[in-house]
C-alpha positions in Angstrom: 27.9 28.2 29.3 28.6 24.8 27.8 30.1 22.1 30.0 32.5 19.6 28.6 32.8 16.0 29.9 35.1 13.1 29.3 32.2 10.6 29.6 31.3 8.8 26.4 27.6 8.9 25.5 25.7 5.7 25.7 25.3 3.8 22.5 21.9 3.9 20.9 20.4 2.6 17.7 20.1 6.1 16.3 23.1 6.9 14.2 24.7 3.5 14.4 25.0 0.8 11.9 22.6 -2.1 12.1 23.2 -5.6 10.7 20.3 -6.3 8.4 19.6 -10.0 8.4 17.1 -10.0 5.5 19.5 -8.4 2.9 21.2 -11.6 1.5 17.9 -13.3 0.6 16.5 -10.1 -0.9 19.6 -9.4 -3.0 20.0 -13.0 -4.2 16.4 -13.3 -5.2 15.9 -16.3 -2.9 13.2 -14.5 -0.9 9.4 -14.8 -1.6 7.8 -11.6 -2.7 4.0 -10.9 -2.7 4.1 -11.0 -6.5 5.5 -14.5 -6.4 2.4 -15.9 -4.6 -0.2 -17.5 -7.0 -3.4 -18.8 -5.5 -6.3 -20.6 -7.3 -8.9 -18.2 -8.4 -6.7 -15.2 -7.7 -7.6 -11.9 -9.3 -5.7 -8.7 -9.8 -7.0 -5.1 -9.4 -6.1 -1.9 -11.3 -7.1 1.5 -10.2 -7.5 4.3 -12.8 -7.5 7.8 -11.5 -8.4 11.0 -13.3 -5.6 12.7 -15.2 -7.1 16.1 -14.3 -6.4 17.4 -10.8 -9.6 18.6 -8.9 -11.8 17.6 -11.8 -15.5 17.3 -11.4 -16.2 13.9 -12.9 -19.7 13.8 -14.4 -19.7 10.3 -15.9 -17.4 7.3 -16.6 -17.7 5.2 -19.7 -16.8 1.6 -18.5 -17.9 -0.3 -21.7 -14.4 -0.7 -23.1 -13.1 -2.0 -19.8 -16.0 -4.4 -19.4 -15.4 -5.8 -22.9 -11.7 -6.4 -22.3 -10.6 -10.1 -22.0 -10.2 -11.4 -18.5 -12.1 -8.5 -16.8 -14.3 -9.8 -14.0 -15.8 -6.6 -12.6 -15.6 -2.9 -13.3 -16.3 -0.6 -10.3 -16.7 3.2 -10.3 -17.1 5.6 -7.4 -20.9 5.4 -8.0 -21.1 1.6 -7.9 -18.8 1.2 -5.0 -20.7 3.8 -3.0 -23.9 1.9 -3.5 -22.5 -1.5 -2.5 -20.4 -0.4 0.5 -21.0 0.8 4.0 -18.7 3.4 5.5 -16.4 2.2 8.2 -16.9 4.0 11.5 -13.9 3.7 13.7 -14.5 3.4 17.4 -13.7 6.5 19.5 -11.1 4.6 21.4 -9.3 1.5 20.4 -8.6 -1.1 23.0 -5.2 -1.3 24.5 
């Protein structure tokens, strides 16, 4: 059987309105976004994925990308595998 009570439940953050202090600067554009930051020598990265799900990629022709203006480096799965070392997470993190 359900019991009824006249006590009001304690207020919690769940289900209640929260005043967001960051909204005015985000809405007015006066905030700094990551894309607004420009550093000397800064580069941009673009990832291109296969348009075919579960495809077995045999080779990638990177010549057109390498010949494009402003391109500094073109990496593929094969080249990144050669130049990187797998990250092994510790069994337990401190804390």
